[in-house]
C-alpha positions as semicolon CSV with decimal commas, in nm:
position;residue;x (nm);y (nm);z (nm)
1;X;2,378;-6,318;-3,608
2;X;2,527;-5,999;-3,796
3;X;2,212;-5,991;-4,016
4;X;1,981;-5,990;-3,692
5;X;2,200;-5,697;-3,517
6;X;2,179;-5,508;-3,852
7;X;1,812;-5,561;-3,856
8;X;1,781;-5,442;-3,498
9;X;1,991;-5,138;-3,589
10;X;1,773;-5,056;-3,887
11;X;1,449;-5,089;-3,662
12;X;1,591;-4,856;-3,408
13;X;1,678;-4,599;-3,686
14;X;1,339;-4,649;-3,830
15;X;1,176;-4,584;-3,487
16;X;1,391;-4,259;-3,437
17;X;1,307;-4,144;-3,789
18;X;0,930;-4,201;-3,824
19;X;0,791;-3,941;-4,046
20;X;0,511;-3,903;-3,786
21;X;0,765;-3,778;-3,529
22;X;0,870;-3,481;-3,745
23;X;0,506;-3,407;-3,829
24;X;0,416;-3,417;-3,466
25;X;0,695;-3,189;-3,365
26;X;0,603;-2,952;-3,651
27;X;0,238;-2,956;-3,549
28;X;0,325;-2,892;-3,185
29;X;0,539;-2,590;-3,276
30;X;0,255;-2,440;-3,485
31;X;0,012;-2,517;-3,209
32;X;0,239;-2,345;-2,948
33;X;0,269;-2,044;-3,173
34;X;-0,107;-2,037;-3,217
35;X;-0,140;-2,077;-2,831
36;X;0,085;-1,753;-2,791
37;X;-0,116;-1,564;-3,048
38;X;-0,451;-1,647;-2,852
39;X;-0,291;-1,500;-2,522
40;X;-0,214;-1,180;-2,739
41;X;-0,560;-1,183;-2,912
42;X;-0,738;-1,253;-2,573
43;X;-0,579;-0,953;-2,421
44;X;-0,662;-0,734;-2,712
45;X;-1,036;-0,853;-2,687
46;X;-1,054;-0,791;-2,320
47;X;-0,890;-0,444;-2,350
48;X;-1,140;-0,345;-2,626
49;X;-1,430;-0,496;-2,423
50;X;-1,331;-0,255;-2,137
51;X;-1,300;0,031;-2,388
52;X;-1,631;-0,045;-2,529
53;X;-1,792;-0,061;-2,165
54;X;-1,636;0,275;-2,101
55;X;-1,760;0,423;-2,434
56;X;-2,105;0,300;-2,350
57;X;-2,094;0,464;-2,013
58;X;-1,979;0,786;-2,152
59;X;-2,256;0,804;-2,398
60;X;-2,510;0,708;-2,156
61;X;-2,380;0,977;-1,898
62;X;-2,395;1,250;-2,173
63;X;-2,732;1,149;-2,292
64;X;-2,872;1,146;-1,953
65;X;-2,760;1,513;-1,891
66;X;-2,924;1,614;-2,227
67;X;-3,233;1,453;-2,119
68;X;-3,226;1,645;-1,794
69;X;-3,146;1,978;-1,981
70;X;-3,433;1,905;-2,244
71;X;-3,671;1,836;-1,968
72;X;-3,600;2,147;-1,794
73;X;-3,661;2,343;-2,112
74;X;-3,971;2,154;-2,210
75;X;-4,117;2,228;-1,856
76;X;-4,025;2,590;-1,863
77;X;-3,795;2,545;-1,561
78;X;-3,561;2,819;-1,711
79;X;-3,609;3,156;-1,538
80;X;-3,416;3,407;-1,738
81;X;-3,334;3,454;-2,120
82;X;-2,973;3,431;-2,055
83;X;-3,024;3,103;-1,861
84;X;-3,242;2,973;-2,156
85;X;-2,972;3,065;-2,394
86;X;-2,692;2,898;-2,200
87;X;-2,928;2,591;-2,173
88;X;-3,004;2,565;-2,534
89;X;-2,621;2,617;-2,612
90;X;-2,531;2,334;-2,379
91;X;-2,788;2,100;-2,537
92;X;-2,646;2,162;-2,895
93;X;-2,283;2,104;-2,737
94;X;-2,418;1,780;-2,578
95;X;-2,569;1,669;-2,905
96;X;-2,230;1,709;-3,096
97;X;-2,063;1,536;-2,799
98;X;-2,297;1,256;-2,812
99;X;-2,240;1,227;-3,178
100;X;-1,863;1,206;-3,143
101;X;-1,896;0,963;-2,853
102;X;-2,115;0,727;-3,062
103;X;-1,870;0,735;-3,349
104;X;-1,596;0,643;-3,128
105;X;-1,824;0,362;-2,971
106;X;-1,888;0,224;-3,310
107;X;-1,515;0,237;-3,399
108;X;-1,444;0,036;-3,079
109;X;-1,717;-0,209;-3,139
110;X;-1,584;-0,276;-3,498
111;X;-1,239;-0,323;-3,360
112;X;-1,367;-0,560;-3,107
113;X;-1,552;-0,749;-3,355
114;X;-1,247;-0,798;-3,577
115;X;-1,046;-0,892;-3,267
116;X;-1,314;-1,152;-3,157
117;X;-1,321;-1,286;-3,497
118;X;-0,937;-1,340;-3,497
119;X;-0,962;-1,496;-3,156
120;X;-1,236;-1,738;-3,273
121;X;-1,028;-1,854;-3,566
122;X;-0,721;-1,890;-3,364
123;X;-0,922;-2,116;-3,112
124;X;-1,051;-2,296;-3,421
125;X;-0,698;-2,353;-3,527
126;X;-0,602;-2,502;-3,204
127;X;-0,882;-2,756;-3,228
128;X;-0,762;-2,850;-3,577
129;X;-0,403;-2,874;-3,429
130;X;-0,520;-3,111;-3,142
131;X;-0,736;-3,326;-3,373
132;X;-0,430;-3,365;-3,632
133;X;-0,206;-3,441;-3,338
134;X;-0,416;-3,696;-3,198
135;X;-0,453;-3,888;-3,539
136;X;-0,054;-3,853;-3,572
137;X;0,006;-3,970;-3,232
138;X;-0,211;-4,279;-3,296
139;X;-0,027;-4,361;-3,600
140;X;0,308;-4,303;-3,435
141;X;0,215;-4,541;-3,159
142;X;0,095;-4,810;-3,386
143;X;0,429;-4,801;-3,586
144;X;0,626;-4,813;-3,274
145;X;0,426;-5,116;-3,148
146;X;0,489;-5,276;-3,492
147;X;0,866;-5,197;-3,458
148;X;0,911;-5,289;-3,102
149;X;0,756;-5,650;-3,202
150;X;0,997;-5,699;-3,462
151;X;1,280;-5,600;-3,237
152;X;1,174;-5,844;-2,954
153;X;1,144;-6,122;-3,236
154;X;1,493;-6,039;-3,363
155;X;1,635;-6,023;-3,015
156;X;1,481;-6,352;-2,926
157;X;1,627;-6,503;-3,244
158;X;1,972;-6,349;-3,154
159;X;1,951;-6,479;-2,794
160;X;1,910;-6,826;-2,929
161;X;2,208;-6,790;-3,149
162;X;2,424;-6,631;-2,882
163;X;2,356;-6,935;-2,656
164;X;2,582;-7,147;-2,884
165;X;2,868;-6,896;-2,948
166;X;3,185;-6,915;-2,709
167;X;3,227;-6,642;-2,491
168;X;3,550;-6,509;-2,618
169;X;3,427;-6,500;-2,975
170;X;3,113;-6,316;-2,856
171;X;3,324;-6,049;-2,685
172;X;3,552;-6,013;-2,978
173;X;3,248;-5,967;-3,199
174;X;3,061;-5,716;-2,980
175;X;3,400;-5,524;-2,961
176;X;3,453;-5,516;-3,334
177;X;3,079;-5,428;-3,380
178;X;3,103;-5,130;-3,151
179;X;3,405;-5,000;-3,325
180;X;3,304;-5,064;-3,663
181;X;2,972;-4,887;-3,712
182;X;2,764;-5,173;-3,583
183;X;2,911;-5,433;-3,817
184;X;3,130;-5,681;-3,637
185;X;3,127;-5,966;-3,890
186;X;3,107;-5,965;-4,274
187;X;3,062;-6,222;-4,558
188;X;3,353;-6,292;-4,784
189;X;3,200;-6,282;-5,119
190;X;3,396;-6,334;-5,442
191;X;3,739;-6,264;-5,244
192;X;3,578;-5,930;-5,110
193;X;3,519;-5,825;-4,763
194;X;3,156;-5,702;-4,744
195;X;3,231;-5,494;-4,455
196;X;3,511;-5,277;-4,585
197;X;3,445;-5,377;-4,948
198;X;3,815;-5,445;-5,020
199;X;3,934;-5,744;-5,205
200;X;4,179;-5,972;-5,016
201;X;4,522;-6,040;-5,151
202;X;4,615;-6,380;-5,281
203;X;4,809;-6,459;-4,959
204;X;4,534;-6,385;-4,727
205;X;4,280;-6,603;-4,942
206;X;4,514;-6,904;-4,956
207;X;4,557;-6,873;-4,571
208;X;4,183;-6,848;-4,519
209;X;4,114;-7,145;-4,753
210;X;4,330;-7,365;-4,565
211;X;4,216;-7,270;-4,218
212;X;3,978;-7,508;-4,050
213;X;3,599;-7,449;-4,079
214;X;3,583;-7,366;-3,707
215;X;3,869;-7,119;-3,711
216;X;3,789;-6,749;-3,668
217;X;3,937;-6,565;-3,975
218;X;3,940;-6,193;-3,997
219;X;3,991;-5,939;-4,279
220;X;4,333;-5,802;-4,267
221;X;4,218;-5,460;-4,386
222;X;3,926;-5,386;-4,142
223;X;3,989;-5,651;-3,882
224;X;3,621;-5,761;-3,905
225;X;3,526;-6,136;-3,861
226;X;3,489;-6,309;-4,203
227;X;3,231;-6,540;-4,259
228;X;3,304;-6,793;-4,533
229;X;3,035;-6,884;-4,782
230;X;2,999;-7,082;-5,086
231;X;3,062;-6,762;-5,290
232;X;3,377;-6,661;-5,112
233;X;3,586;-6,737;-5,408
234;X;3,847;-6,941;-5,226
């Protein structure tokens, strides 16, 4: 029964330490970080888009004013030389203003394009993380199903064995197992307890050798139940 219990413990440890679990946790962290970066990148894109719309509006407004002034000039709607000079000066000023605004507009467009590219890359990485996570989770689930099946088989075998063990002996075994790292019984091999790995002294070995086969013998060093075998050396 100790072999079955050890097997169940190993399976439980294997279930807790599946490599897919660590990989999934790592990928989820990376995905969460990418998701946070997307929020920041999307905010930047939205801000730059608003800035570009404003720049577009500013350029169009100044262009419209220049067109109106140029139309007045072309249609001879200016009455005096002074007004003509003032209008021509304003047109020149508007031309420079348009050039400055268009430069600013172009800069915003370039920044927006860069930010949008970064946002698209982050969204692509999220899709990649989701795909990888889906694959890992399938592998994890398949491994857990396999492990759970082995555990159920071991527990069924254990139940059959337990049904033939006296209650007081079973309680002793469970108590020892709980207090000795999951090992309540150990084989006696070549006069050595396989639980604590210590060799029994001659007196203890003589006592064990003369004990009836159905007696419960225990290691004097670790108190585990000793299982006598053909290799016990007694």
